[in-house]
DOLO-346649 format. One record per atom (N, C-alpha, C): x, y, z; atom name. Coordinates in nm, 2 decimals, m for minus. Example, Ala and Ser with C-alpha at 12.3 -4.5 7.8 and 13.67 -1.06 7.14 Angstrom:
<recs>
<c1:1.32&c2:m0.57&c3:0.78&atom:N> .
<c1:1.23&c2:m0.45&c3:0.78&atom:CA> .
<c1:1.32&c2:m0.33&c3:0.78&atom:C> .
<c1:1.28&c2:m0.22&c3:0.71&atom:N> .
<c1:1.37&c2:m0.11&c3:0.71&atom:CA> .
<c1:1.29&c2:0.00&c3:0.79&atom:C> .
</recs>
This chain:
<recs>
<c1:m1.17&c2:2.75&c3:m2.92&atom:N> .
<c1:m1.20&c2:2.66&c3:m2.81&atom:CA> .
<c1:m1.35&c2:2.65&c3:m2.80&atom:C> .
<c1:m1.39&c2:2.53&c3:m2.77&atom:N> .
<c1:m1.53&c2:2.50&c3:m2.75&atom:CA> .
<c1:m1.57&c2:2.53&c3:m2.61&atom:C> .
<c1:m1.70&c2:2.53&c3:m2.58&atom:N> .
<c1:m1.75&c2:2.54&c3:m2.44&atom:CA> .
<c1:m1.70&c2:2.43&c3:m2.36&atom:C> .
<c1:m1.70&c2:2.31&c3:m2.41&atom:N> .
<c1:m1.65&c2:2.19&c3:m2.34&atom:CA> .
<c1:m1.50&c2:2.21&c3:m2.30&atom:C> .
<c1:m1.42&c2:2.26&c3:m2.38&atom:N> .
<c1:m1.28&c2:2.28&c3:m2.35&atom:CA> .
<c1:m1.26&c2:2.39&c3:m2.24&atom:C> .
<c1:m1.35&c2:2.49&c3:m2.25&atom:N> .
<c1:m1.34&c2:2.59&c3:m2.14&atom:CA> .
<c1:m1.38&c2:2.53&c3:m2.01&atom:C> .
<c1:m1.49&c2:2.45&c3:m2.00&atom:N> .
<c1:m1.53&c2:2.39&c3:m1.88&atom:CA> .
<c1:m1.42&c2:2.30&c3:m1.82&atom:C> .
<c1:m1.36&c2:2.22&c3:m1.91&atom:N> .
<c1:m1.25&c2:2.13&c3:m1.87&atom:CA> .
<c1:m1.13&c2:2.22&c3:m1.81&atom:C> .
<c1:m1.10&c2:2.33&c3:m1.87&atom:N> .
<c1:m0.99&c2:2.41&c3:m1.82&atom:CA> .
<c1:m1.03&c2:2.47&c3:m1.69&atom:C> .
<c1:m1.15&c2:2.51&c3:m1.67&atom:N> .
<c1:m1.19&c2:2.57&c3:m1.55&atom:CA> .
<c1:m1.19&c2:2.47&c3:m1.44&atom:C> .
<c1:m1.23&c2:2.34&c3:m1.47&atom:N> .
<c1:m1.23&c2:2.24&c3:m1.37&atom:CA> .
<c1:m1.08&c2:2.21&c3:m1.33&atom:C> .
<c1:m0.99&c2:2.21&c3:m1.42&atom:N> .
<c1:m0.85&c2:2.18&c3:m1.39&atom:CA> .
<c1:m0.80&c2:2.29&c3:m1.30&atom:C> .
<c1:m0.83&c2:2.41&c3:m1.33&atom:N> .
<c1:m0.78&c2:2.52&c3:m1.25&atom:CA> .
<c1:m0.84&c2:2.52&c3:m1.11&atom:C> .
<c1:m0.97&c2:2.48&c3:m1.10&atom:N> .
<c1:m1.04&c2:2.47&c3:m0.97&atom:CA> .
<c1:m0.97&c2:2.35&c3:m0.89&atom:C> .
<c1:m0.94&c2:2.24&c3:m0.95&atom:N> .
<c1:m0.87&c2:2.13&c3:m0.88&atom:CA> .
<c1:m0.74&c2:2.18&c3:m0.83&atom:C> .
<c1:m0.66&c2:2.25&c3:m0.91&atom:N> .
<c1:m0.53&c2:2.30&c3:m0.87&atom:CA> .
<c1:m0.55&c2:2.39&c3:m0.75&atom:C> .
<c1:m0.65&c2:2.48&c3:m0.75&atom:N> .
<c1:m0.68&c2:2.57&c3:m0.64&atom:CA> .
<c1:m0.71&c2:2.49&c3:m0.51&atom:C> .
<c1:m0.80&c2:2.39&c3:m0.53&atom:N> .
<c1:m0.83&c2:2.31&c3:m0.41&atom:CA> .
<c1:m0.71&c2:2.24&c3:m0.35&atom:C> .
<c1:m0.62&c2:2.19&c3:m0.43&atom:N> .
<c1:m0.50&c2:2.12&c3:m0.38&atom:CA> .
<c1:m0.41&c2:2.23&c3:m0.32&atom:C> .
<c1:m0.40&c2:2.34&c3:m0.37&atom:N> .
<c1:m0.31&c2:2.45&c3:m0.32&atom:CA> .
<c1:m0.36&c2:2.49&c3:m0.18&atom:C> .
<c1:m0.49&c2:2.51&c3:m0.17&atom:N> .
<c1:m0.55&c2:2.56&c3:m0.05&atom:CA> .
<c1:m0.53&c2:2.45&c3:0.06&atom:C> .
<c1:m0.54&c2:2.32&c3:0.02&atom:N> .
<c1:m0.52&c2:2.21&c3:0.11&atom:CA> .
<c1:m0.38&c2:2.21&c3:0.17&atom:C> .
<c1:m0.28&c2:2.23&c3:0.08&atom:N> .
<c1:m0.14&c2:2.24&c3:0.12&atom:CA> .
<c1:m0.12&c2:2.35&c3:0.21&atom:C> .
<c1:m0.18&c2:2.47&c3:0.18&atom:N> .
<c1:m0.17&c2:2.59&c3:0.27&atom:CA> .
<c1:m0.23&c2:2.56&c3:0.41&atom:C> .
<c1:m0.34&c2:2.50&c3:0.41&atom:N> .
<c1:m0.40&c2:2.47&c3:0.54&atom:CA> .
<c1:m0.31&c2:2.37&c3:0.62&atom:C> .
<c1:m0.26&c2:2.27&c3:0.56&atom:N> .
<c1:m0.17&c2:2.18&c3:0.63&atom:CA> .
<c1:m0.04&c2:2.25&c3:0.68&atom:C> .
<c1:0.01&c2:2.34&c3:0.60&atom:N> .
<c1:0.13&c2:2.42&c3:0.64&atom:CA> .
<c1:0.10&c2:2.51&c3:0.76&atom:C> .
<c1:m0.01&c2:2.57&c3:0.75&atom:N> .
<c1:m0.05&c2:2.66&c3:0.87&atom:CA> .
<c1:m0.07&c2:2.58&c3:0.99&atom:C> .
<c1:m0.13&c2:2.46&c3:0.98&atom:N> .
<c1:m0.16&c2:2.38&c3:1.10&atom:CA> .
<c1:m0.02&c2:2.34&c3:1.16&atom:C> .
<c1:0.07&c2:2.30&c3:1.08&atom:N> .
<c1:0.21&c2:2.26&c3:1.13&atom:CA> .
<c1:0.28&c2:2.38&c3:1.19&atom:C> .
<c1:0.26&c2:2.50&c3:1.13&atom:N> .
<c1:0.32&c2:2.62&c3:1.19&atom:CA> .
<c1:0.26&c2:2.65&c3:1.33&atom:C> .
<c1:0.13&c2:2.64&c3:1.34&atom:N> .
<c1:0.07&c2:2.66&c3:1.47&atom:CA> .
<c1:0.11&c2:2.56&c3:1.57&atom:C> .
<c1:0.12&c2:2.44&c3:1.53&atom:N> .
<c1:0.17&c2:2.33&c3:1.62&atom:CA> .
<c1:0.31&c2:2.36&c3:1.67&atom:C> .
<c1:0.40&c2:2.40&c3:1.58&atom:N> .
<c1:0.53&c2:2.43&c3:1.62&atom:CA> .
<c1:0.54&c2:2.55&c3:1.71&atom:C> .
<c1:0.46&c2:2.65&c3:1.69&atom:N> .
<c1:0.46&c2:2.76&c3:1.77&atom:CA> .
<c1:0.41&c2:2.74&c3:1.91&atom:C> .
<c1:0.32&c2:2.64&c3:1.93&atom:N> .
<c1:0.27&c2:2.61&c3:2.06&atom:CA> .
<c1:0.36&c2:2.52&c3:2.14&atom:C> .
<c1:0.46&c2:2.46&c3:2.08&atom:N> .
<c1:0.56&c2:2.38&c3:2.15&atom:CA> .
<c1:0.66&c2:2.47&c3:2.23&atom:C> .
<c1:0.70&c2:2.42&c3:2.34&atom:N> .
<c1:0.81&c2:2.50&c3:2.41&atom:CA> .
<c1:0.93&c2:2.50&c3:2.33&atom:C> .
<c1:1.00&c2:2.62&c3:2.32&atom:N> .
<c1:1.12&c2:2.64&c3:2.24&atom:CA> .
<c1:1.24&c2:2.59&c3:2.31&atom:C> .
<c1:1.33&c2:2.53&c3:2.25&atom:N> .
<c1:1.46&c2:2.48&c3:2.31&atom:CA> .
<c1:1.54&c2:2.60&c3:2.35&atom:C> .
<c1:1.63&c2:2.58&c3:2.45&atom:N> .
<c1:1.72&c2:2.69&c3:2.50&atom:CA> .
<c1:1.82&c2:2.72&c3:2.39&atom:C> .
<c1:1.88&c2:2.84&c3:2.39&atom:N> .
<c1:1.98&c2:2.87&c3:2.30&atom:CA> .
<c1:1.92&c2:2.95&c3:2.18&atom:C> .
<c1:1.80&c2:2.99&c3:2.19&atom:N> .
<c1:1.74&c2:3.07&c3:2.08&atom:CA> .
<c1:1.80&c2:3.21&c3:2.08&atom:C> .
<c1:1.78&c2:3.28&c3:1.98&atom:N> .
<c1:1.84&c2:3.42&c3:1.97&atom:CA> .
<c1:1.80&c2:3.50&c3:2.08&atom:C> .
<c1:1.68&c2:3.49&c3:2.13&atom:N> .
<c1:1.63&c2:3.57&c3:2.25&atom:CA> .
<c1:1.71&c2:3.54&c3:2.37&atom:C> .
<c1:1.77&c2:3.42&c3:2.38&atom:N> .
<c1:1.84&c2:3.38&c3:2.51&atom:CA> .
<c1:1.99&c2:3.41&c3:2.50&atom:C> .
<c1:2.04&c2:3.46&c3:2.39&atom:N> .
<c1:2.18&c2:3.49&c3:2.38&atom:CA> .
<c1:2.22&c2:3.61&c3:2.45&atom:C> .
<c1:2.34&c2:3.61&c3:2.51&atom:N> .
<c1:2.39&c2:3.73&c3:2.58&atom:CA> .
<c1:2.49&c2:3.80&c3:2.49&atom:C> .
<c1:2.49&c2:3.93&c3:2.48&atom:N> .
<c1:2.58&c2:4.00&c3:2.40&atom:CA> .
<c1:2.71&c2:4.03&c3:2.48&atom:C> .
<c1:2.82&c2:4.00&c3:2.42&atom:N> .
<c1:2.95&c2:4.02&c3:2.49&atom:CA> .
<c1:3.01&c2:4.15&c3:2.44&atom:C> .
<c1:3.04&c2:4.24&c3:2.53&atom:N> .
<c1:3.09&c2:4.37&c3:2.48&atom:CA> .
<c1:3.23&c2:4.36&c3:2.42&atom:C> .
<c1:3.27&c2:4.45&c3:2.33&atom:N> .
<c1:3.40&c2:4.46&c3:2.27&atom:CA> .
<c1:3.50&c2:4.52&c3:2.35&atom:C> .
<c1:3.47&c2:4.58&c3:2.46&atom:N> .
<c1:3.57&c2:4.64&c3:2.55&atom:CA> .
<c1:3.66&c2:4.54&c3:2.61&atom:C> .
<c1:3.79&c2:4.57&c3:2.63&atom:N> .
<c1:3.88&c2:4.47&c3:2.68&atom:CA> .
<c1:3.85&c2:4.43&c3:2.83&atom:C> .
<c1:3.88&c2:4.31&c3:2.86&atom:N> .
<c1:3.86&c2:4.26&c3:3.00&atom:CA> .
<c1:3.97&c2:4.32&c3:3.09&atom:C> .
<c1:3.94&c2:4.33&c3:3.22&atom:N> .
<c1:4.04&c2:4.37&c3:3.32&atom:CA> .
<c1:4.15&c2:4.26&c3:3.32&atom:C> .
<c1:4.27&c2:4.30&c3:3.30&atom:N> .
<c1:4.38&c2:4.20&c3:3.30&atom:CA> .
<c1:4.40&c2:4.14&c3:3.44&atom:C> .
<c1:4.35&c2:4.20&c3:3.54&atom:N> .
<c1:4.36&c2:4.14&c3:3.68&atom:CA> .
<c1:4.29&c2:4.01&c3:3.69&atom:C> .
<c1:4.19&c2:3.99&c3:3.60&atom:N> .
<c1:4.11&c2:3.86&c3:3.60&atom:CA> .
<c1:4.20&c2:3.74&c3:3.57&atom:C> .
<c1:4.31&c2:3.77&c3:3.50&atom:N> .
<c1:4.39&c2:3.66&c3:3.45&atom:CA> .
<c1:4.52&c2:3.63&c3:3.52&atom:C> .
<c1:4.54&c2:3.71&c3:3.63&atom:N> .
<c1:4.67&c2:3.69&c3:3.70&atom:CA> .
<c1:4.66&c2:3.56&c3:3.78&atom:C> .
<c1:4.77&c2:3.49&c3:3.79&atom:N> .
<c1:4.78&c2:3.36&c3:3.85&atom:CA> .
<c1:4.70&c2:3.25&c3:3.79&atom:C> .
<c1:4.67&c2:3.26&c3:3.66&atom:N> .
<c1:4.60&c2:3.16&c3:3.59&atom:CA> .
<c1:4.69&c2:3.08&c3:3.50&atom:C> .
<c1:4.66&c2:2.96&c3:3.48&atom:N> .
<c1:4.74&c2:2.87&c3:3.39&atom:CA> .
<c1:4.70&c2:2.90&c3:3.24&atom:C> .
<c1:4.79&c2:2.89&c3:3.15&atom:N> .
<c1:4.76&c2:2.90&c3:3.01&atom:CA> .
<c1:4.71&c2:2.76&c3:2.97&atom:C> .
<c1:4.58&c2:2.76&c3:2.94&atom:N> .
<c1:4.52&c2:2.63&c3:2.91&atom:CA> .
<c1:4.59&c2:2.56&c3:2.80&atom:C> .
<c1:4.63&c2:2.43&c3:2.83&atom:N> .
<c1:4.69&c2:2.35&c3:2.73&atom:CA> .
<c1:4.84&c2:2.37&c3:2.73&atom:C> .
<c1:4.90&c2:2.47&c3:2.79&atom:N> .
<c1:5.04&c2:2.50&c3:2.79&atom:CA> .
<c1:5.10&c2:2.48&c3:2.93&atom:C> .
<c1:5.03&c2:2.46&c3:3.03&atom:N> .
<c1:5.08&c2:2.44&c3:3.16&atom:CA> .
<c1:5.09&c2:2.57&c3:3.24&atom:C> .
<c1:5.17&c2:2.56&c3:3.35&atom:N> .
<c1:5.18&c2:2.68&c3:3.44&atom:CA> .
<c1:5.28&c2:2.78&c3:3.38&atom:C> .
<c1:5.26&c2:2.91&c3:3.40&atom:N> .
<c1:5.35&c2:3.01&c3:3.35&atom:CA> .
<c1:5.49&c2:2.99&c3:3.41&atom:C> .
<c1:5.58&c2:3.04&c3:3.34&atom:N> .
<c1:5.72&c2:3.04&c3:3.38&atom:CA> .
<c1:5.78&c2:2.90&c3:3.41&atom:C> .
<c1:5.71&c2:2.80&c3:3.35&atom:N> .
<c1:5.77&c2:2.66&c3:3.36&atom:CA> .
<c1:5.76&c2:2.60&c3:3.22&atom:C> .
<c1:5.84&c2:2.50&c3:3.20&atom:N> .
<c1:5.83&c2:2.43&c3:3.06&atom:CA> .
<c1:5.71&c2:2.35&c3:3.05&atom:C> .
<c1:5.66&c2:2.35&c3:2.93&atom:N> .
<c1:5.54&c2:2.26&c3:2.90&atom:CA> .
<c1:5.59&c2:2.12&c3:2.90&atom:C> .
<c1:5.51&c2:2.02&c3:2.94&atom:N> .
<c1:5.55&c2:1.88&c3:2.94&atom:CA> .
<c1:5.58&c2:1.83&c3:2.80&atom:C> .
</recs>
């Protein structure tokens, strides 16, 4: 390889580096912009954990079976 070929290769690598740094800067700017916006509800931090323990059956007395009608009667 000649000196001219080496200089051309270095310029090409430098151009690639400049483009890559530019993309990285734009990406970081977008990330900062997104982080500064208010976050919508329903994010992981807003979720409530439901325990695996069974519910008290008294909560369900005198309730209708949703979609089936009232207990002890025929469904329409």
